[in-house]
N, C-alpha and C positions, 0 to 999 in steps of 0.2 A: 256557441262554444263555451265550455266551462273552464274552471280554474285548472283542471287536470290537463287540458290541452293548451294552456297559456304559453306564450312566448316570453322568454326572459331576455332582458337587455341590460348588460353590465356596462356601466358608464363611470368615468372618473368625475370628480366634482366639477371640473371645468366643462366637461361634456354635458353634465346635468343642468348647466345654466343656458345651454343653447336652445333657443325656441324653434328654430327652423333648421333642420339638418338631417342628412341621410346617415343611417347607421346600419350595422349588421347585427342581427340578434345573435344570441349565444350559440345557436345552431345554424347560423348563416342566413337567416331570413332577412330580406330587405325591409327596413323600417324607416319611414320618413316621418319625423316629428314636425308637427305644425301646431305649436302651443302659443298661448298669449305671451307677449313679451314681458319681461320683468319678473318672471316666475323662476322657481328653482325646483327641480325634481329631487326627491329624497329616496334613498334606498327603501324599498318596501312599497313605494307608490304603485298604483295600478292605473293603466291607461286602457281605453277601449278604442279600437280602430273603427273606422266607418263600416267595415264588414262584420263587426262584432267580435273580432279577435281580441283577446285580453293580453296585455303586455305588462309584465311585472318588471319594474325598475330595480336593479341591484346596484348598490354602491360598490364599485370595483376597487379592490385593494390597489393602492398606489404608494409611491415613496413619500413618506411623511416623517416629521419629527414630532414625537410625543414628549411633552414637557411636564414634569412633575416636580414637586418641591416638598421639603420637610415641614414647611409651614405655609399657611394661607397667604401671608404677606409677600413671601418670596415669589409665589406663583402669580399673585396679583401684580407685583412689580414687573415681572416678565411679560405678562399680558398687556400691561400699560405700554411698555416699550414696543411690543409688536403692533399694537393698535395705532401707535404714533406713526408707524410706517405703513398703515393701511393694508396690513396683511390679512387675508381671509383666515379666520380661526374657527376651529371647532372648540366650543367651550363646555366643560363639565366641571362638577365640583372637585373631581380628582385629578384632572389633567387638562392641558390645552394642547391642541394638535394643529399643525400647519404643514403646508407643502414643504418638502425637503428643499433646503437652501443653505449652502455652505457658509455664506456671510452671516445669515441670521443664526445659524448654529453656533458659530464662534461668539457672537454677541451674547447669546443665551448662556453659554458656558461660563461667561464672566459674571453672571448675575446670581450665582449660588442656587442654581436649579439643576435638575437632572434632565438631560436631553437624550432621548432614545430614538435613533433612526430605525425605522421599520417599514414594512409593507402592510398597510391597513386601509380599510375604508375611511374616507375623509368626508365628513358631513359639516362643512362650515356654516356659520350663521348666515342667514339669507340677507341680513342687513335691514336697517330701519325702513328703507324705501323699496325693498323687494318683497314680492308676495310669494306665497307657496300655493301653486295652482290646485293642489289637492286631487284634481282629476283633469283630464284633457283628452285629446284625440290624437291618434297616429294613423298613418296610412299603412299599417303593417301588412 
C-alpha cells in the first residue's frame, strides 16, 4: 500500500502519548497502537501496520491557550511559572502553548502577557526523559 491509500489518525496531545490503545481512524478504521512505552507521537509521524498499511498521525486541534508577549523576558517569566507547575508546554520563539485551563489563564493574565484561547494542534515538549519513537507499528 502506498501513501495515497494511507489511513489518517487525528489525535490530541494526550492521545499521542498513549503507547497501547484502540482508536478510530479518521474514516472509521479500527487502529490498535502498540508502541514502545515512553515515546510520544507527533503530527506528521508515519506508522506502518503489520499488514503494510501506512498510518499518518495528525495533531488534532484542541482547546489551548497561546501565550505571547511584547518582550522575551515577559514570555520567559510566564514560561518559568508554568514550568514550576509541571504543565506540558509547546515552546517556540514566538509563543508558548498549553492546554486550556482557567486557573492558569488567570495567572498568566497577571504576568503582562497576551493569552489567546483557541482551537489549535498542541505539540508539547516530550520532556527530558521521554523519547520520540520516530516510527512504530500499529495493527490498523
